[in-house]
DOKOL-100940 format. One record per atom (N, C-alpha, C): x, z, y; residue number from 0; residue in three letters; atom name. Coordinates in pm, 1 decimal. Layout:
R | c1 | c3 | c2 | pos | code | site
R | X | Z | Y | NUM | ALA | CA
...
This chain:
R | c1 | c3 | c2 | pos | code | site
R | 1782.4 | 1858.0 | 1633.8 | 0 | MET | N
R | 1696.7 | 1764.9 | 1564.0 | 0 | MET | CA
R | 1779.0 | 1669.6 | 1478.0 | 0 | MET | C
R | 1886.2 | 1615.4 | 1534.8 | 1 | LEU | N
R | 1972.0 | 1524.0 | 1460.2 | 1 | LEU | CA
R | 2032.3 | 1594.0 | 1339.6 | 1 | LEU | C
R | 2066.0 | 1719.6 | 1356.3 | 2 | ARG | N
R | 2123.7 | 1798.0 | 1246.8 | 2 | ARG | CA
R | 2026.2 | 1807.0 | 1128.7 | 2 | ARG | C
R | 1899.0 | 1817.9 | 1159.3 | 3 | PHE | N
R | 1796.2 | 1822.5 | 1055.5 | 3 | PHE | CA
R | 1802.5 | 1697.0 | 968.9 | 3 | PHE | C
R | 1810.0 | 1580.0 | 1034.1 | 4 | PHE | N
R | 1811.4 | 1454.4 | 960.1 | 4 | PHE | CA
R | 1942.5 | 1433.4 | 884.8 | 4 | PHE | C
R | 2053.6 | 1473.8 | 944.1 | 5 | VAL | N
R | 2182.8 | 1459.3 | 876.5 | 5 | VAL | CA
R | 2184.0 | 1542.5 | 749.0 | 5 | VAL | C
R | 2128.6 | 1661.2 | 753.7 | 6 | GLY | N
R | 2122.9 | 1747.0 | 636.1 | 6 | GLY | CA
R | 2028.8 | 1694.5 | 529.0 | 6 | GLY | C
R | 1939.4 | 1606.3 | 567.4 | 7 | ARG | N
R | 1841.7 | 1550.6 | 472.9 | 7 | ARG | CA
R | 1880.2 | 1410.9 | 424.7 | 7 | ARG | C
R | 1998.1 | 1365.9 | 462.8 | 8 | ARG | N
R | 2041.4 | 1230.8 | 427.8 | 8 | ARG | CA
R | 2029.1 | 1200.2 | 278.9 | 8 | ARG | C
R | 2073.6 | 1289.5 | 188.6 | 9 | PRO | N
R | 2057.5 | 1257.8 | 45.2 | 9 | PRO | CA
R | 1911.2 | 1239.9 | 4.7 | 9 | PRO | C
R | 1822.4 | 1319.5 | 61.4 | 10 | ALA | N
R | 1680.2 | 1306.9 | 27.8 | 10 | ALA | CA
R | 1626.2 | 1171.8 | 73.6 | 10 | ALA | C
R | 1663.7 | 1130.2 | 194.6 | 11 | PHE | N
R | 1620.6 | 999.3 | 243.2 | 11 | PHE | CA
R | 1679.4 | 887.9 | 157.1 | 11 | PHE | C
R | 1805.4 | 903.7 | 117.4 | 12 | LYS | N
R | 1871.1 | 803.0 | 33.4 | 12 | LYS | CA
R | 1796.0 | 787.4 | -98.2 | 12 | LYS | C
R | 1761.0 | 898.8 | -161.8 | 13 | HIS | N
R | 1687.7 | 893.1 | -288.6 | 13 | HIS | CA
R | 1549.8 | 830.1 | -269.5 | 13 | HIS | C
R | 1483.8 | 864.1 | -160.5 | 14 | ALA | N
R | 1351.0 | 808.0 | -134.0 | 14 | ALA | CA
R | 1358.5 | 656.6 | -116.3 | 14 | ALA | C
R | 1457.9 | 609.4 | -42.2 | 15 | PHE | N
R | 1471.5 | 465.2 | -22.3 | 15 | PHE | CA
R | 1514.3 | 394.4 | -150.8 | 15 | PHE | C
R | 1592.5 | 463.0 | -234.9 | 16 | GLN | N
R | 1625.8 | 405.4 | -365.7 | 16 | GLN | CA
R | 1499.8 | 390.7 | -450.7 | 16 | GLN | C
R | 1411.8 | 489.6 | -443.3 | 17 | GLY | N
R | 1285.4 | 481.9 | -516.0 | 17 | GLY | CA
R | 1199.6 | 366.8 | -466.6 | 17 | GLY | C
R | 1191.7 | 350.2 | -335.3 | 18 | LEU | N
R | 1114.5 | 240.1 | -278.5 | 18 | LEU | CA
R | 1174.6 | 105.7 | -318.5 | 18 | LEU | C
R | 1307.0 | 98.0 | -316.6 | 19 | LYS | N
R | 1375.8 | -24.6 | -358.5 | 19 | LYS | CA
R | 1343.2 | -56.1 | -504.6 | 19 | LYS | C
R | 1344.0 | 46.0 | -590.5 | 20 | PHE | N
R | 1311.1 | 26.8 | -732.1 | 20 | PHE | CA
R | 1169.3 | -26.6 | -747.2 | 20 | PHE | C
R | 1076.8 | 32.9 | -674.1 | 21 | VAL | N
R | 937.1 | -10.8 | -682.1 | 21 | VAL | CA
R | 925.9 | -158.1 | -642.0 | 21 | VAL | C
R | 989.0 | -195.6 | -532.6 | 22 | LEU | N
R | 979.6 | -333.6 | -485.1 | 22 | LEU | CA
R | 1050.0 | -432.3 | -578.3 | 22 | LEU | C
R | 1159.0 | -388.8 | -641.3 | 23 | GLN | N
R | 1232.9 | -478.6 | -730.1 | 23 | GLN | CA
R | 1166.8 | -495.1 | -866.1 | 23 | GLN | C
R | 1094.7 | -394.4 | -911.2 | 24 | THR | N
R | 1043.8 | -397.5 | -1048.9 | 24 | THR | CA
R | 893.6 | -417.8 | -1059.9 | 24 | THR | C
R | 820.6 | -396.9 | -953.9 | 25 | GLN | N
R | 674.8 | -403.1 | -961.2 | 25 | GLN | CA
R | 622.8 | -523.1 | -882.9 | 25 | GLN | C
R | 573.0 | -621.0 | -955.8 | 26 | TYR | N
R | 518.7 | -742.2 | -893.9 | 26 | TYR | CA
R | 406.7 | -707.4 | -795.6 | 26 | TYR | C
R | 319.3 | -616.5 | -834.6 | 27 | ASN | N
R | 207.8 | -578.7 | -747.1 | 27 | ASN | CA
R | 255.7 | -515.1 | -617.7 | 27 | ASN | C
R | 368.4 | -445.8 | -621.8 | 28 | ALA | N
R | 422.0 | -386.0 | -499.4 | 28 | ALA | CA
R | 464.8 | -495.5 | -402.1 | 28 | ALA | C
R | 517.1 | -604.5 | -454.5 | 29 | ARG | N
R | 554.6 | -715.9 | -367.0 | 29 | ARG | CA
R | 429.4 | -781.0 | -306.5 | 29 | ARG | C
R | 321.7 | -784.4 | -383.3 | 30 | ILE | N
R | 194.3 | -832.5 | -327.8 | 30 | ILE | CA
R | 146.9 | -737.2 | -218.2 | 30 | ILE | C
R | 157.7 | -606.2 | -243.1 | 31 | HIS | N
R | 119.1 | -506.7 | -141.7 | 31 | HIS | CA
R | 202.5 | -525.0 | -14.9 | 31 | HIS | C
R | 332.7 | -552.3 | -31.5 | 32 | LEU | N
R | 419.4 | -571.8 | 84.5 | 32 | LEU | CA
R | 375.9 | -694.7 | 164.5 | 32 | LEU | C
R | 348.5 | -804.0 | 95.3 | 33 | ALA | N
R | 303.5 | -925.3 | 164.3 | 33 | ALA | CA
R | 172.1 | -900.3 | 238.0 | 33 | ALA | C
R | 79.9 | -831.6 | 172.2 | 34 | MET | N
R | -48.7 | -802.3 | 235.7 | 34 | MET | CA
R | -31.5 | -707.2 | 353.6 | 34 | MET | C
R | 58.1 | -610.4 | 340.2 | 35 | THR | N
R | 85.7 | -517.9 | 450.4 | 35 | THR | CA
R | 134.8 | -594.8 | 572.2 | 35 | THR | C
R | 228.7 | -686.0 | 549.9 | 36 | ILE | N
R | 283.2 | -765.8 | 660.2 | 36 | ILE | CA
R | 173.9 | -851.3 | 723.9 | 36 | ILE | C
R | 92.8 | -917.5 | 641.5 | 37 | LEU | N
R | -16.3 | -1000.8 | 694.5 | 37 | LEU | CA
R | -116.6 | -919.0 | 775.2 | 37 | LEU | C
R | -153.6 | -803.2 | 723.3 | 38 | VAL | N
R | -251.1 | -718.6 | 792.6 | 38 | VAL | CA
R | -195.3 | -671.3 | 926.5 | 38 | VAL | C
R | -68.2 | -633.3 | 928.9 | 39 | VAL | N
R | -7.1 | -588.2 | 1054.7 | 39 | VAL | CA
R | -1.7 | -703.2 | 1155.4 | 39 | VAL | C
R | 37.4 | -822.1 | 1109.9 | 40 | ILE | N
R | 41.5 | -937.9 | 1200.2 | 40 | ILE | CA
R | -97.7 | -967.5 | 1256.1 | 40 | ILE | C
R | -197.9 | -974.5 | 1168.0 | 41 | PHE | N
R | -334.5 | -1000.2 | 1214.9 | 41 | PHE | CA
R | -383.6 | -888.5 | 1306.2 | 41 | PHE | C
R | -348.6 | -765.1 | 1275.2 | 42 | GLY | N
R | -388.2 | -653.2 | 1359.8 | 42 | GLY | CA
R | -330.1 | -663.8 | 1499.3 | 42 | GLY | C
R | -203.7 | -705.7 | 1507.1 | 43 | LEU | N
R | -140.2 | -723.8 | 1637.5 | 43 | LEU | CA
R | -203.6 | -840.1 | 1713.6 | 43 | LEU | C
R | -227.4 | -950.2 | 1643.7 | 44 | LEU | N
R | -287.8 | -1066.9 | 1709.0 | 44 | LEU | CA
R | -429.5 | -1038.2 | 1758.0 | 44 | LEU | C
R | -504.1 | -960.9 | 1681.5 | 45 | LEU | N
R | -643.0 | -930.8 | 1717.4 | 45 | LEU | CA
R | -656.1 | -808.5 | 1807.5 | 45 | LEU | C
R | -543.4 | -744.8 | 1836.6 | 46 | ARG | N
R | -540.5 | -628.3 | 1926.5 | 46 | ARG | CA
R | -639.2 | -520.5 | 1882.8 | 46 | ARG | C
R | -616.3 | -470.3 | 1762.6 | 47 | LEU | N
R | -702.0 | -364.6 | 1709.4 | 47 | LEU | CA
R | -697.2 | -241.6 | 1798.7 | 47 | LEU | C
R | -804.2 | -166.4 | 1798.8 | 48 | SER | N
R | -809.3 | -41.1 | 1874.6 | 48 | SER | CA
R | -725.8 | 65.2 | 1803.1 | 48 | SER | C
R | -700.6 | 174.8 | 1871.3 | 49 | ASN | N
R | -624.9 | 284.6 | 1810.0 | 49 | ASN | CA
R | -694.3 | 337.2 | 1684.9 | 49 | ASN | C
R | -825.5 | 350.6 | 1690.7 | 50 | LEU | N
R | -900.5 | 398.4 | 1574.3 | 50 | LEU | CA
R | -889.9 | 298.9 | 1458.8 | 50 | LEU | C
R | -901.4 | 170.5 | 1488.7 | 51 | GLU | N
R | -888.8 | 69.0 | 1383.8 | 51 | GLU | CA
R | -749.8 | 72.5 | 1321.4 | 51 | GLU | C
R | -646.5 | 87.7 | 1404.8 | 52 | TRP | N
R | -510.2 | 98.7 | 1352.1 | 52 | TRP | CA
R | -495.4 | 221.7 | 1263.3 | 52 | TRP | C
R | -553.8 | 331.9 | 1306.0 | 53 | ALA | N
R | -544.6 | 454.2 | 1225.2 | 53 | ALA | CA
R | -606.3 | 431.8 | 1087.8 | 53 | ALA | C
R | -720.5 | 367.6 | 1083.9 | 54 | ILE | N
R | -786.9 | 340.4 | 955.8 | 54 | ILE | CA
R | -702.5 | 245.9 | 871.2 | 54 | ILE | C
R | -648.6 | 142.1 | 933.2 | 55 | ILE | N
R | -564.6 | 45.4 | 861.0 | 55 | ILE | CA
R | -439.9 | 113.2 | 805.4 | 55 | ILE | C
R | -374.7 | 195.4 | 885.8 | 56 | VAL | N
R | -252.7 | 264.1 | 840.3 | 56 | VAL | CA
R | -284.0 | 358.4 | 724.4 | 56 | VAL | C
R | -393.6 | 429.7 | 732.7 | 57 | ILE | N
R | -433.1 | 518.9 | 622.8 | 57 | ILE | CA
R | -462.1 | 438.0 | 496.8 | 57 | ILE | C
R | -531.6 | 326.9 | 511.4 | 58 | ALA | N
R | -563.6 | 243.0 | 394.8 | 58 | ALA | CA
R | -436.8 | 186.7 | 331.3 | 58 | ALA | C
R | -346.4 | 134.7 | 413.3 | 59 | ILE | N
R | -219.9 | 81.8 | 361.7 | 59 | ILE | CA
R | -140.3 | 193.2 | 295.6 | 59 | ILE | C
R | -134.5 | 307.6 | 361.3 | 60 | GLY | N
R | -61.5 | 421.5 | 304.7 | 60 | GLY | CA
R | -118.2 | 465.5 | 171.5 | 60 | GLY | C
R | -249.8 | 467.2 | 160.1 | 61 | LEU | N
R | -314.6 | 505.9 | 34.4 | 61 | LEU | CA
R | -274.5 | 411.9 | -79.0 | 61 | LEU | C
R | -272.6 | 282.6 | -51.2 | 62 | VAL | N
R | -233.5 | 185.5 | -153.7 | 62 | VAL | CA
R | -87.7 | 206.0 | -193.4 | 62 | VAL | C
R | 0.3 | 220.2 | -95.0 | 63 | TRP | N
R | 142.8 | 237.8 | -125.6 | 63 | TRP | CA
R | 169.4 | 368.0 | -201.0 | 63 | TRP | C
R | 105.2 | 474.6 | -159.0 | 64 | ILE | N
R | 125.2 | 603.4 | -227.3 | 64 | ILE | CA
R | 82.0 | 593.8 | -372.8 | 64 | ILE | C
R | -34.2 | 535.0 | -397.6 | 65 | THR | N
R | -80.1 | 525.2 | -536.6 | 65 | THR | CA
R | 9.4 | 432.5 | -618.0 | 65 | THR | C
R | 58.1 | 324.6 | -559.0 | 66 | GLU | N
R | 147.7 | 232.6 | -630.9 | 66 | GLU | CA
R | 279.0 | 302.0 | -666.8 | 66 | GLU | C
R | 333.1 | 378.8 | -574.3 | 67 | ILE | N
R | 459.4 | 448.8 | -599.6 | 67 | ILE | CA
R | 440.9 | 556.4 | -706.7 | 67 | ILE | C
R | 333.1 | 632.1 | -697.3 | 68 | ILE | N
R | 306.4 | 734.4 | -799.5 | 68 | ILE | CA
R | 281.1 | 669.0 | -934.9 | 68 | ILE | C
R | 210.2 | 557.6 | -937.0 | 69 | ASN | N
R | 186.2 | 484.9 | -1061.5 | 69 | ASN | CA
R | 318.4 | 442.3 | -1125.6 | 69 | ASN | C
R | 409.5 | 390.5 | -1045.9 | 70 | THR | N
R | 539.8 | 347.8 | -1097.9 | 70 | THR | CA
R | 617.9 | 466.5 | -1152.6 | 70 | THR | C
R | 615.7 | 578.2 | -1080.5 | 71 | ALA | N
R | 685.6 | 698.3 | -1127.5 | 71 | ALA | CA
R | 626.1 | 748.3 | -1258.3 | 71 | ALA | C
R | 495.1 | 748.9 | -1267.5 | 72 | LEU | N
R | 429.1 | 795.0 | -1389.6 | 72 | LEU | CA
R | 459.6 | 702.9 | -1507.1 | 72 | LEU | C
R | 459.3 | 572.0 | -1484.0 | 73 | GLU | N
R | 493.3 | 477.7 | -1590.7 | 73 | GLU | CA
R | 635.3 | 501.7 | -1640.7 | 73 | GLU | C
R | 728.5 | 523.8 | -1548.6 | 74 | ALA | N
R | 867.2 | 550.0 | -1588.1 | 74 | ALA | CA
R | 877.6 | 679.5 | -1667.7 | 74 | ALA | C
R | 806.2 | 781.1 | -1625.4 | 75 | LEU | N
R | 809.0 | 909.3 | -1695.7 | 75 | LEU | CA
R | 751.3 | 896.5 | -1836.3 | 75 | LEU | C
R | 640.5 | 825.7 | -1849.2 | 76 | VAL | N
R | 580.2 | 805.3 | -1981.4 | 76 | VAL | CA
R | 676.4 | 727.5 | -2070.7 | 76 | VAL | C
R | 740.7 | 624.7 | -2015.6 | 77 | ASP | N
R | 836.9 | 547.1 | -2094.2 | 77 | ASP | CA
R | 957.6 | 631.3 | -2134.8 | 77 | ASP | C
R | 995.6 | 726.6 | -2051.1 | 78 | LEU | N
R | 1105.4 | 816.9 | -2085.5 | 78 | LEU | CA
R | 1067.5 | 905.5 | -2203.3 | 78 | LEU | C
R | 945.3 | 953.1 | -2203.9 | 79 | VAL | N
R | 898.5 | 1043.5 | -2309.2 | 79 | VAL | CA
R | 882.0 | 970.3 | -2441.8 | 79 | VAL | C
R | 824.4 | 851.0 | -2437.8 | 80 | THR | N
R | 804.5 | 776.9 | -2562.4 | 80 | THR | CA
R | 797.8 | 627.7 | -2536.7 | 80 | THR | C
R | 869.3 | 553.0 | -2619.4 | 81 | GLN | N
R | 861.0 | 407.8 | -2615.2 | 81 | GLN | CA
R | 757.6 | 357.4 | -2716.3 | 81 | GLN | C
R | 714.5 | 447.7 | -2801.8 | 82 | GLN | N
R | 615.9 | 411.0 | -2903.3 | 82 | GLN | CA
R | 475.9 | 421.3 | -2843.3 | 82 | GLN | C
R | 385.1 | 342.7 | -2902.5 | 83 | TYR | N
R | 247.1 | 348.7 | -2856.5 | 83 | TYR | CA
R | 187.7 | 485.3 | -2888.8 | 83 | TYR | C
R | 122.6 | 542.2 | -2790.5 | 84 | HIS | N
R | 49.6 | 667.0 | -2810.4 | 84 | HIS | CA
R | -75.2 | 658.9 | -2723.1 | 84 | HIS | C
R | -191.1 | 696.6 | -2776.5 | 85 | PRO | N
R | -314.6 | 685.3 | -2697.5 | 85 | PRO | CA
R | -311.0 | 765.1 | -2567.4 | 85 | PRO | C
R | -243.9 | 879.7 | -2567.1 | 86 | LEU | N
R | -236.2 | 958.4 | -2443.1 | 86 | LEU | CA
R | -146.3 | 890.9 | -2339.9 | 86 | LEU | C
R | -40.2 | 825.6 | -2386.2 | 87 | ALA | N
R | 46.1 | 750.7 | -2294.3 | 87 | ALA | CA
R | -32.9 | 636.1 | -2231.4 | 87 | ALA | C
R | -113.6 | 570.4 | -2311.9 | 88 | LYS | N
R | -198.0 | 461.7 | -2261.4 | 88 | LYS | CA
R | -296.6 | 513.7 | -2157.5 | 88 | LYS | C
R | -357.8 | 627.0 | -2185.3 | 89 | ILE | N
R | -452.7 | 685.7 | -2090.2 | 89 | ILE | CA
R | -382.2 | 718.5 | -1958.9 | 89 | ILE | C
R | -263.0 | 777.6 | -1967.3 | 90 | ALA | N
R | -188.4 | 812.9 | -1846.1 | 90 | ALA | CA
R | -158.1 | 688.5 | -1762.8 | 90 | ALA | C
R | -109.2 | 584.8 | -1828.5 | 91 | LYS | N
R | -75.4 | 462.3 | -1756.2 | 91 | LYS | CA
R | -199.9 | 392.5 | -1702.0 | 91 | LYS | C
R | -303.2 | 385.9 | -1783.2 | 92 | ASP | N
R | -425.4 | 317.0 | -1740.5 | 92 | ASP | CA
R | -494.1 | 387.8 | -1624.1 | 92 | ASP | C
R | -498.5 | 519.3 | -1627.4 | 93 | THR | N
R | -565.6 | 591.3 | -1518.6 | 93 | THR | CA
R | -484.1 | 583.9 | -1389.5 | 93 | THR | C
R | -351.4 | 584.6 | -1401.1 | 94 | ALA | N
R | -268.2 | 568.0 | -1281.4 | 94 | ALA | CA
R | -288.7 | 428.8 | -1222.3 | 94 | ALA | C
R | -296.7 | 327.8 | -1309.1 | 95 | ALA | N
R | -323.5 | 191.9 | -1261.2 | 95 | ALA | CA
R | -462.6 | 182.9 | -1198.8 | 95 | ALA | C
R | -557.9 | 255.0 | -1254.9 | 96 | ALA | N
R | -693.3 | 256.5 | -1198.6 | 96 | ALA | CA
R | -693.1 | 316.4 | -1058.3 | 96 | ALA | C
R | -608.7 | 415.5 | -1035.2 | 97 | ALA | N
R | -598.8 | 475.0 | -901.6 | 97 | ALA | CA
R | -550.8 | 371.1 | -800.4 | 97 | ALA | C
R | -453.2 | 290.0 | -840.2 | 98 | VAL | N
R | -404.3 | 183.6 | -751.7 | 98 | VAL | CA
R | -514.7 | 81.5 | -726.3 | 98 | VAL | C
R | -584.2 | 44.5 | -831.1 | 99 | LEU | N
R | -694.0 | -51.5 | -817.7 | 99 | LEU | CA
R | -800.9 | 1.6 | -722.5 | 99 | LEU | C
R | -838.4 | 126.3 | -739.7 | 100 | PHE | N
R | -941.0 | 187.1 | -655.5 | 100 | PHE | CA
R | -894.6 | 194.1 | -509.8 | 100 | PHE | C
R | -769.4 | 237.0 | -488.2 | 101 | ALA | N
R | -715.2 | 243.8 | -352.3 | 101 | ALA | CA
R | -712.3 | 105.4 | -288.3 | 101 | ALA | C
R | -674.0 | 5.0 | -365.9 | 102 | SER | N
R | -669.3 | -132.2 | -314.6 | 102 | SER | CA
R | -809.0 | -181.7 | -279.0 | 102 | SER | C
R | -905.8 | -150.6 | -363.1 | 103 | PHE | N
R | -1044.1 | -190.3 | -337.7 | 103 | PHE | CA
R | -1095.0 | -127.5 | -208.0 | 103 | PHE | C
R | -1068.2 | 0.4 | -190.2 | 104 | ILE | N
R | -1109.0 | 69.8 | -66.7 | 104 | ILE | CA
R | -1040.5 | 6.5 | 54.3 | 104 | ILE | C
R | -911.1 | -24.6 | 40.7 | 105 | ALA | N
R | -837.4 | -86.3 | 151.1 | 105 | ALA | CA
R | -896.3 | -222.4 | 187.8 | 105 | ALA | C
R | -932.9 | -300.8 | 88.0 | 106 | VAL | N
R | -994.1 | -431.6 | 114.2 | 106 | VAL | CA
R | -1127.5 | -414.0 | 186.7 | 106 | VAL | C
R | -1209.2 | -320.8 | 141.0 | 107 | LEU | N
R | -1338.2 | -296.9 | 207.7 | 107 | LEU | CA
R | -1318.7 | -254.0 | 353.1 | 107 | LEU | C
R | -1223.2 | -164.5 | 376.2 | 108 | LEU | N
R | -1195.8 | -121.3 | 513.5 | 108 | LEU | CA
R | -1143.5 | -237.7 | 597.2 | 108 | LEU | C
R | -1057.0 | -319.3 | 537.4 | 109 | GLY | N
R | -1005.5 | -436.4 | 608.3 | 109 | GLY | CA
R | -1116.4 | -532.8 | 646.4 | 109 | GLY | C
R | -1207.6 | -556.2 | 554.3 | 110 | ILE | N
R | -1321.8 | -644.1 | 583.5 | 110 | ILE | CA
R | -1405.5 | -585.7 | 697.2 | 110 | ILE | C
R | -1431.9 | -456.1 | 690.3 | 111 | ALA | N
R | -1513.4 | -391.0 | 793.7 | 111 | ALA | CA
R | -1447.0 | -397.7 | 931.0 | 111 | ALA | C
R | -1315.4 | -389.0 | 934.2 | 112 | ILE | N
R | -1244.6 | -388.5 | 1062.9 | 112 | ILE | CA
R | -1220.4 | -530.0 | 1115.1 | 112 | ILE | C
R | -1177.3 | -620.1 | 1029.1 | 113 | PHE | N
R | -1138.4 | -753.1 | 1075.7 | 113 | PHE | CA
R | -1255.7 | -848.7 | 1096.2 | 113 | PHE | C
R | -1363.1 | -833.9 | 1021.5 | 114 | THR | N
R | -1475.2 | -928.1 | 1031.4 | 114 | THR | CA
R | -1531.8 | -939.2 | 1173.1 | 114 | THR | C
R | -1561.1 | -829.4 | 1242.2 | 115 | PRO | N
R | -1614.5 | -844.5 | 1379.1 | 115 | PRO | CA
R | -1518.2 | -919.0 | 1472.2 | 115 | PRO | C
R | -1389.0 | -892.5 | 1459.4 | 116 | HIS | N
R | -1290.1 | -960.6 | 1543.6 | 116 | HIS | CA
R | -1286.9 | -1110.1 | 1513.1 | 116 | HIS | C
R | -1288.1 | -1143.6 | 1384.5 | 117 | LEU | N
R | -1282.8 | -1284.2 | 1344.8 | 117 | LEU | CA
R | -1411.0 | -1357.9 | 1381.9 | 117 | LEU | C
R | -1525.5 | -1292.8 | 1366.4 | 118 | LEU | N
R | -1652.1 | -1355.1 | 1407.1 | 118 | LEU | CA
R | -1655.5 | -1379.4 | 1557.7 | 118 | LEU | C
R | -1604.9 | -1283.7 | 1633.9 | 119 | TYR | N
R | -1598.6 | -1299.8 | 1779.2 | 119 | TYR | CA
R | -1515.9 | -1423.0 | 1815.1 | 119 | TYR | C
R | -1398.6 | -1435.7 | 1753.9 | 120 | LEU | N
R | -1313.4 | -1551.0 | 1782.4 | 120 | LEU | CA
R | -1379.6 | -1681.3 | 1738.7 | 120 | LEU | C
R | -1441.9 | -1679.7 | 1623.5 | 121 | PHE | N
R | -1508.9 | -1799.2 | 1572.3 | 121 | PHE | CA
R | -1617.0 | -1846.9 | 1668.8 | 121 | PHE | C
R | -1702.2 | -1755.5 | 1711.8 | 122 | PHE | N
R | -1811.4 | -1794.6 | 1800.7 | 122 | PHE | CA
R | -1762.0 | -1824.0 | 1942.2 | 122 | PHE | C
R | -1658.2 | -1756.1 | 1984.1 | 123 | LYS | N
R | -1602.6 | -1780.0 | 2117.4 | 123 | LYS | CA
R | -1550.0 | -1922.4 | 2128.0 | 123 | LYS | C
R | -1478.6 | -1968.1 | 2026.9 | 124 | PHE | N
R | -1419.0 | -2101.4 | 2032.7 | 124 | PHE | CA
R | -1515.7 | -2211.2 | 1991.4 | 124 | PHE | C
R | -1618.5 | -2179.4 | 1914.9 | 125 | ASN | N
R | -1714.3 | -2281.7 | 1872.7 | 125 | ASN | CA
R | -1830.9 | -2298.8 | 1969.2 | 125 | ASN | C
R | -1859.4 | -2198.6 | 2049.4 | 126 | LEU | N
R | -1970.9 | -2208.0 | 2143.5 | 126 | LEU | CA
R | -1927.7 | -2256.8 | 2280.9 | 126 | LEU | C
R | -1799.0 | -2252.5 | 2308.1 | 127 | ASN | N
R | -1746.4 | -2297.5 | 2437.2 | 127 | ASN | CA
R | -1659.8 | -2421.5 | 2416.2 | 127 | ASN | C
R | -1719.6 | -2540.9 | 2421.8 | 128 | PRO | N
R | -1641.3 | -2663.8 | 2398.0 | 128 | PRO | CA
R | -1546.6 | -2695.9 | 2510.8 | 128 | PRO | C
């Protein structure tokens, strides 16, 4: 098993370099990172169920995957042409729309999962003086 990972070291190195690039160059990725950390902290504090964690992890993963692909696509389009082209704009805009849509879905799932926990805490502490 260890041999498998040692042989894949360059692939892991490139992947982490890509993630580092995304975090260093994309402001929205830093927002995603902050939100990821907050959601994980709140999830731990609220003791989410296994199913809730699975949904949260999928939602977070969806946002990160779309953000990373969006960044790669933007870099590729910029490599092909620095000049304005309507097709380049469409490529960049639709990739950004994918991130927006994934983020919107993640927020809706977060609201659906966290609201019952937060309401429970609110009423528990406000009804028992």
